[in-house]
C-alpha positions as CSV (number, residue, x, y, z in Angstrom):
1,M,23.0,-39.3,-10.8
2,N,23.5,-36.4,-13.2
3,G,19.7,-35.8,-13.2
4,A,19.7,-35.4,-9.4
5,V,22.7,-33.0,-9.5
6,S,21.0,-30.9,-12.2
7,Y,17.8,-30.9,-10.1
8,V,19.6,-29.7,-7.0
9,K,21.4,-27.0,-9.0
10,D,18.0,-25.8,-10.4
11,L,16.5,-25.7,-6.9
12,Q,19.4,-23.7,-5.6
13,K,19.0,-21.2,-8.5
14,R,15.3,-20.9,-7.6
15,I,16.1,-20.4,-3.9
16,D,18.6,-17.7,-4.8
17,G,16.0,-15.9,-7.0
18,L,13.4,-16.1,-4.2
19,N,15.9,-14.8,-1.7
20,A,16.7,-11.8,-3.9
21,K,13.0,-11.1,-4.4
22,R,12.4,-11.3,-0.6
23,D,15.2,-8.8,0.0
24,E,13.7,-6.5,-2.7
25,L,10.3,-6.7,-1.0
26,K,11.9,-6.0,2.4
27,K,13.6,-2.9,1.0
28,A,10.3,-1.7,-0.5
29,S,8.5,-2.2,2.8
30,D,11.1,-0.2,4.6
31,N,10.1,2.8,2.4
32,W,6.7,2.6,3.9
33,S,8.0,2.4,7.5
34,G,5.7,5.3,8.5
35,F,2.9,2.7,8.9
36,E,5.0,0.6,11.3
37,Q,6.3,3.3,13.7
38,G,5.0,2.7,17.2
39,M,2.9,-0.3,16.3
40,T,2.8,-3.8,17.6
41,S,0.4,-6.5,16.8
42,N,-1.5,-5.9,20.1
43,E,-2.1,-2.1,19.4
44,A,-4.9,-0.6,17.5
45,F,-4.0,-0.3,13.8
46,P,-4.1,3.5,13.0
47,S,-5.7,4.8,9.9
48,S,-3.5,6.9,7.7
49,A,-2.6,7.6,4.1
50,V,0.7,8.1,2.2
51,V,0.6,9.5,-1.3
52,R,3.6,9.3,-3.7
53,Q,3.9,10.4,-7.3
54,S,4.5,7.6,-9.8
55,L,5.5,7.8,-13.5
56,D,2.0,8.2,-14.9
57,G,-0.1,9.0,-11.8
58,V,-0.1,8.7,-8.0
59,E,0.2,5.7,-5.7
60,V,-1.9,5.9,-2.5
61,V,-1.2,3.5,0.4
62,I,-3.8,3.5,3.1
63,S,-3.6,1.7,6.4
64,T,-6.7,1.0,8.4
65,S,-8.1,-1.3,11.1
66,V,-10.3,-4.3,10.6
67,G,-13.8,-4.5,12.1
68,P,-16.3,-1.8,13.2
69,K,-13.7,1.0,12.8
70,A,-12.6,-0.1,9.3
71,L,-12.3,2.5,6.6
72,A,-15.0,2.8,3.9
73,L,-12.7,2.4,1.0
74,S,-15.4,3.5,-1.5
75,R,-15.3,7.1,0.0
76,V,-11.5,7.2,-0.6
77,L,-11.9,6.0,-4.2
78,Q,-14.7,8.5,-4.8
79,L,-12.4,11.3,-3.5
80,L,-9.6,10.2,-5.9
81,L,-12.0,10.3,-8.8
82,E,-13.2,13.8,-7.7
83,E,-9.5,14.9,-7.8
84,G,-9.3,13.8,-11.5
85,L,-7.4,10.6,-10.8
86,D,-8.3,7.4,-12.6
87,V,-8.0,4.4,-10.4
88,V,-6.4,1.5,-12.3
89,N,-5.6,-0.9,-9.5
90,C,-6.4,-1.5,-5.9
91,I,-4.8,-4.2,-3.8
92,T,-5.7,-4.9,-0.2
93,T,-3.4,-6.8,2.1
94,R,-4.2,-7.9,5.7
95,I,-1.3,-7.5,8.2
96,D,-1.0,-7.3,12.0
97,G,-4.7,-6.7,12.7
98,G,-5.2,-4.2,9.9
99,L,-5.5,-3.6,6.2
100,I,-3.1,-2.0,3.8
101,H,-4.9,-0.7,0.6
102,T,-2.5,0.1,-2.2
103,I,-4.2,2.2,-4.9
104,Q,-2.6,2.9,-8.3
105,T,-4.0,5.8,-10.2
106,E,-3.3,7.5,-13.6
107,V,-3.8,11.1,-14.6
108,S,-3.4,12.9,-17.9
109,D,-1.5,15.8,-16.5
110,L,0.6,15.3,-13.4
111,R,1.2,19.0,-13.0
112,G,-2.4,19.3,-11.8
113,V,-1.8,16.9,-8.9
114,H,-0.5,18.5,-5.7
115,V,0.7,15.4,-3.8
116,P,1.1,16.9,-0.2
117,Y,-2.4,18.5,-0.5
118,L,-3.9,15.2,-1.7
119,E,-2.3,13.3,1.2
120,Q,-3.5,15.9,3.7
121,K,-7.1,15.7,2.3
122,L,-7.1,11.9,2.3
123,N,-5.9,11.8,5.9
124,K,-8.6,14.3,6.9
125,V,-11.3,12.1,5.2
126,I,-9.9,8.9,6.7
127,S,-9.8,10.5,10.2
128,S,-13.4,11.7,9.9
129,L,-14.5,8.3,8.6
130,S,-12.7,6.4,11.3
131,Q,-14.4,8.5,14.0
132,T,-17.9,8.0,12.6
133,S,-17.6,4.3,11.9
């Protein structure tokens, strides 16, 4: 009987921990709400980029569609390298008929990175790639 009670208490702790993690992830996704504005699962998934400075580099989050109009991620990675950013991680997630690419980069001197300019440049490249795909 005591074993069953301990097991249930352990399960409850795990559930509480998972609920806290879920809430944390929901908060993080609210920070990226620019991707969700005006979209439903039946609409075309727009291609766009959001760039944010992190502690040792820049985080780039790109949304794009799936299929013939999908973004050529290699061109984006090449552009980041040309800007002096070292790509250390890239995670792709499929949601609502589209893809979200989260790219972590590092740079030796953050003062050399102009985040708004980089975001504008990426969106221009993404736009041109989406039109030619």
